[in-house]
C-alpha positions as CSV (number, residue, x, y, z in Angstrom):
1,X,-46.2,-11.3,41.6
2,X,-42.9,-10.4,39.9
3,X,-42.5,-11.0,36.2
4,X,-39.3,-12.0,34.5
5,X,-38.3,-13.1,31.0
6,X,-35.9,-15.8,29.9
7,X,-33.0,-14.4,27.9
8,X,-33.0,-17.3,25.4
9,X,-35.7,-15.5,23.4
10,X,-32.8,-13.3,22.0
11,X,-30.4,-15.9,20.7
12,X,-31.9,-19.4,21.2
13,X,-30.3,-22.4,22.8
14,X,-27.0,-24.2,22.2
15,X,-24.6,-26.2,24.3
16,X,-21.0,-25.8,25.1
17,X,-18.9,-27.9,22.6
18,X,-16.8,-29.5,25.3
19,X,-19.9,-31.5,26.3
20,X,-19.2,-33.9,23.5
21,X,-16.3,-35.4,25.4
22,X,-16.8,-34.2,29.0
23,X,-19.9,-34.3,31.1
24,X,-18.4,-31.8,33.4
25,X,-18.1,-29.3,30.6
26,X,-21.7,-29.4,29.3
27,X,-23.9,-26.3,29.8
28,X,-26.8,-24.7,28.1
29,X,-25.9,-21.4,26.4
30,X,-27.7,-18.6,24.6
31,X,-25.4,-17.3,22.0
32,X,-24.9,-13.6,21.5
33,X,-24.8,-10.7,24.0
34,X,-26.4,-11.3,27.4
35,X,-26.3,-7.6,28.0
36,X,-28.3,-6.8,24.8
37,X,-30.9,-9.4,25.7
38,X,-31.3,-8.0,29.2
39,X,-31.7,-4.5,27.9
40,X,-34.5,-5.7,25.6
41,X,-36.2,-7.4,28.5
42,X,-36.1,-4.3,30.6
43,X,-37.4,-2.1,27.7
44,X,-40.4,-4.4,27.5
45,X,-41.3,-3.7,31.1
46,X,-40.1,-6.8,32.9
47,X,-38.3,-6.6,36.3
48,X,-36.4,-9.9,36.2
49,X,-34.3,-12.1,33.9
50,X,-33.5,-15.8,33.8
51,X,-30.3,-17.1,32.2
52,X,-28.7,-20.5,31.4
53,X,-25.9,-21.5,33.6
54,X,-23.5,-21.4,30.6
55,X,-24.2,-17.7,30.2
56,X,-22.7,-17.0,33.6
57,X,-19.5,-18.9,32.9
58,X,-17.8,-16.0,31.2
59,X,-18.2,-14.0,34.4
60,X,-16.7,-16.8,36.6
61,X,-14.1,-15.2,38.8
62,X,-15.4,-11.7,38.2
63,X,-19.1,-11.1,38.4
64,X,-18.7,-7.3,38.5
65,X,-19.6,-6.8,34.8
66,X,-22.7,-9.0,35.2
67,X,-23.8,-7.1,38.3
68,X,-23.3,-3.9,36.4
69,X,-25.5,-5.1,33.6
70,X,-28.2,-5.9,36.2
71,X,-27.8,-2.5,37.7
72,X,-27.9,-0.8,34.3
73,X,-31.2,-2.5,33.3
74,X,-32.8,-2.5,36.7
75,X,-33.4,-6.2,36.5
76,X,-33.1,-8.9,39.2
77,X,-31.8,-12.4,38.5
78,X,-34.9,-14.4,39.0
79,X,-33.4,-17.7,38.1
80,X,-30.6,-19.8,36.5
81,X,-31.5,-22.8,34.4
82,X,-29.3,-26.0,34.2
83,X,-29.8,-29.6,33.1
84,X,-28.2,-33.0,33.0
85,X,-28.5,-36.6,32.0
86,X,-29.1,-38.0,35.5
87,X,-29.8,-41.6,34.5
88,X,-26.2,-42.9,34.2
89,X,-25.1,-43.6,37.8
90,X,-21.4,-44.0,36.8
91,X,-21.5,-40.4,35.6
92,X,-23.1,-38.9,38.7
93,X,-19.8,-37.6,40.2
94,X,-19.0,-35.6,37.1
95,X,-22.5,-34.3,36.8
96,X,-22.7,-33.3,40.4
97,X,-19.4,-31.5,40.1
98,X,-20.8,-29.5,37.1
99,X,-24.0,-28.7,39.1
100,X,-21.9,-27.5,42.0
101,X,-20.1,-25.1,39.7
102,X,-23.4,-23.8,38.3
103,X,-25.0,-23.5,41.8
104,X,-22.0,-21.5,43.1
105,X,-22.2,-19.1,40.2
106,X,-26.0,-18.7,40.5
107,X,-25.8,-18.0,44.2
108,X,-22.9,-15.5,43.9
109,X,-24.8,-13.7,41.1
110,X,-27.8,-13.3,43.3
111,X,-30.3,-15.7,41.7
112,X,-33.4,-16.8,43.6
113,X,-34.3,-19.9,41.6
114,X,-32.2,-22.8,40.3
115,X,-34.1,-24.6,37.7
116,X,-33.1,-28.1,36.7
117,X,-34.2,-29.8,33.5
118,X,-33.3,-33.0,31.8
119,X,-33.2,-36.7,32.4
120,X,-31.8,-38.5,29.3
121,X,-33.9,-40.9,27.2
122,X,-32.0,-44.0,26.1
123,X,-31.8,-44.9,22.4
124,X,-34.3,-47.8,23.1
125,X,-36.6,-45.7,25.3
126,X,-37.2,-45.1,29.0
127,X,-36.7,-47.7,31.7
128,X,-38.4,-47.7,35.0
129,X,-35.2,-47.8,36.9
130,X,-34.1,-44.6,35.2
131,X,-36.5,-42.6,37.4
132,X,-34.9,-44.1,40.5
133,X,-31.4,-43.3,39.4
134,X,-32.4,-39.8,38.4
135,X,-34.1,-39.1,41.7
136,X,-30.9,-39.9,43.6
137,X,-28.9,-37.2,41.9
138,X,-31.8,-34.8,41.5
139,X,-32.4,-34.7,45.3
140,X,-28.6,-34.4,45.9
141,X,-28.4,-31.4,43.6
142,X,-31.5,-29.8,45.1
143,X,-30.0,-30.2,48.6
144,X,-26.9,-28.5,47.4
145,X,-28.9,-25.6,45.8
146,X,-30.9,-25.1,49.0
147,X,-27.7,-25.0,51.0
148,X,-26.5,-22.2,48.7
149,X,-29.7,-20.2,49.4
150,X,-31.4,-21.0,46.1
151,X,-34.9,-22.4,45.4
152,X,-34.4,-25.6,43.4
153,X,-37.1,-27.0,41.1
154,X,-37.5,-29.6,38.3
155,X,-38.7,-28.4,34.9
156,X,-40.5,-31.0,32.7
157,X,-39.3,-30.6,29.2
158,X,-40.1,-32.1,25.8
159,X,-37.6,-34.8,24.9
160,X,-36.6,-35.5,28.5
161,X,-37.3,-38.4,30.9
162,X,-40.2,-36.6,32.6
163,X,-42.1,-35.1,29.7
164,X,-45.7,-36.0,30.4
165,X,-47.8,-35.7,33.5
166,X,-47.5,-39.5,34.1
167,X,-43.7,-39.3,33.8
168,X,-43.6,-36.4,36.2
169,X,-45.7,-38.5,38.6
170,X,-43.2,-41.3,38.3
171,X,-40.2,-39.0,39.0
172,X,-41.9,-37.1,41.8
173,X,-43.0,-40.3,43.6
174,X,-39.3,-41.0,44.0
175,X,-37.9,-37.4,44.4
176,X,-38.8,-34.7,46.8
177,X,-37.9,-31.9,44.5
178,X,-40.3,-29.0,43.9
179,X,-42.0,-28.3,40.5
180,X,-41.1,-25.6,38.0
181,X,-44.3,-25.7,35.9
182,X,-43.4,-24.9,32.3
183,X,-47.0,-24.9,31.1
184,X,-46.3,-25.0,27.3
185,X,-44.0,-27.9,27.5
186,X,-46.6,-29.8,29.5
187,X,-49.4,-28.9,27.1
188,X,-47.3,-29.9,24.0
189,X,-46.7,-33.3,25.7
190,X,-50.4,-33.8,25.9
191,X,-50.7,-32.9,29.6
192,X,-53.4,-30.8,31.3
193,X,-51.0,-28.2,32.8
194,X,-53.6,-26.7,35.1
195,X,-54.5,-30.1,36.5
196,X,-50.8,-30.9,37.1
197,X,-50.4,-27.6,39.0
198,X,-53.4,-28.5,41.1
199,X,-51.9,-32.0,41.8
200,X,-48.6,-30.6,42.9
201,X,-49.8,-27.3,44.4
202,X,-47.9,-27.9,47.6
203,X,-44.7,-28.4,45.5
204,X,-45.1,-25.5,43.1
205,X,-41.9,-23.4,43.5
206,X,-41.6,-21.6,40.2
207,X,-43.6,-21.0,37.0
208,X,-42.5,-20.7,33.3
209,X,-45.4,-19.2,31.4
210,X,-45.7,-19.4,27.7
211,X,-48.2,-20.4,25.0
212,X,-47.8,-23.0,22.3
213,X,-49.3,-23.8,18.9
214,X,-50.0,-27.5,19.4
215,X,-49.9,-28.6,15.7
216,X,-46.1,-28.1,15.6
217,X,-45.2,-27.4,19.2
218,X,-44.1,-23.9,18.3
219,X,-44.0,-21.5,21.3
220,X,-46.0,-18.4,21.0
221,X,-46.6,-15.1,23.0
222,X,-49.1,-15.5,25.7
223,X,-52.7,-15.6,24.3
224,X,-51.5,-16.3,20.8
225,X,-51.4,-20.1,21.0
226,X,-53.8,-22.9,21.7
227,X,-53.4,-23.2,25.4
228,X,-56.2,-22.7,27.9
229,X,-54.1,-20.1,29.7
230,X,-56.9,-18.8,31.9
231,X,-57.3,-22.2,33.5
232,X,-53.5,-22.2,34.1
233,X,-53.7,-18.8,35.7
234,X,-56.5,-19.9,37.9
235,X,-54.5,-23.0,39.0
236,X,-51.5,-20.9,39.9
237,X,-53.7,-18.6,42.0
238,X,-55.4,-21.6,43.7
239,X,-52.0,-22.9,44.6
240,X,-51.3,-19.7,46.5
241,X,-48.3,-19.1,44.4
242,X,-46.6,-15.7,45.0
243,X,-43.1,-15.7,43.5
244,X,-41.5,-15.0,40.1
245,X,-43.4,-15.9,36.9
246,X,-40.9,-16.1,34.0
247,X,-42.1,-15.7,30.5
248,X,-40.2,-17.8,27.9
249,X,-40.3,-17.7,24.1
250,X,-37.4,-19.6,22.6
251,X,-37.6,-20.3,18.9
252,X,-40.2,-17.6,18.1
253,X,-39.7,-16.2,14.6
254,X,-41.9,-13.1,15.0
255,X,-41.1,-9.6,16.4
256,X,-39.4,-10.4,19.7
257,X,-39.9,-7.0,21.3
258,X,-43.6,-7.0,20.4
259,X,-44.0,-10.5,21.7
260,X,-42.5,-9.6,25.0
261,X,-44.8,-6.6,25.4
262,X,-47.9,-8.7,24.4
263,X,-47.1,-11.4,26.9
264,X,-46.7,-8.9,29.7
265,X,-49.9,-7.2,28.8
266,X,-51.7,-10.6,28.9
267,X,-50.4,-11.2,32.5
268,X,-51.5,-7.6,33.5
269,X,-54.9,-8.2,32.1
270,X,-55.2,-11.3,34.3
271,X,-54.0,-9.5,37.4
272,X,-50.7,-11.2,37.7
273,X,-48.5,-8.2,36.9
274,X,-48.7,-4.7,38.1
């Protein structure tokens, strides 16, 4: 398998400010230098990188500098991550237009995966019909991504409509999208990540691998948290998965270079990385 790293480890996660007044303008962004993050990922021994869609926006219209950064580091663009509200049908046209923009950029930049997170939670909680409305747009976005040559998948995330295994079931019973299994988000939500991978083995399209300290949901280098990662690895192998595995470590306060190296060594020790 090929092993990538999510660039948000070096800079964290913010959103574009225009999102306050425009759904079309809302993107995830890692602040700071994309090129510096990519260089650190390459130094740690990884061969791929995943970025937020907002980090490709500065290259819109001229991707040559970004392609040069990939060439300089020897990295491939394993994936691009985006997200949305999904549950407000009146806003679907604006959200879809934003996704079209991100998909076009990801495809032009040479990405393989297009990862979709999100699904808003209302101030008074989830409604059953929200899963129906979300599935409509999610499937439309996935179709558009496939048409652009990308592999689309849905990423369960803490604080989103589909956070727990039961909520993923509710969404996947309505949508045909594939699964991006972020095993630490699932575990932090109280879900057996290995069991969920087994349940959706035929829909497993991408894997985000990270560990978590469950007491405070702090993400950790692989093997340094509370997850039963060996069981997760076994489930990934049982599923016959043979694509990019992306390590992610946003919000970690320790030595980032050391953490990246430790996570890669963990995957090597389990036979998932050469």
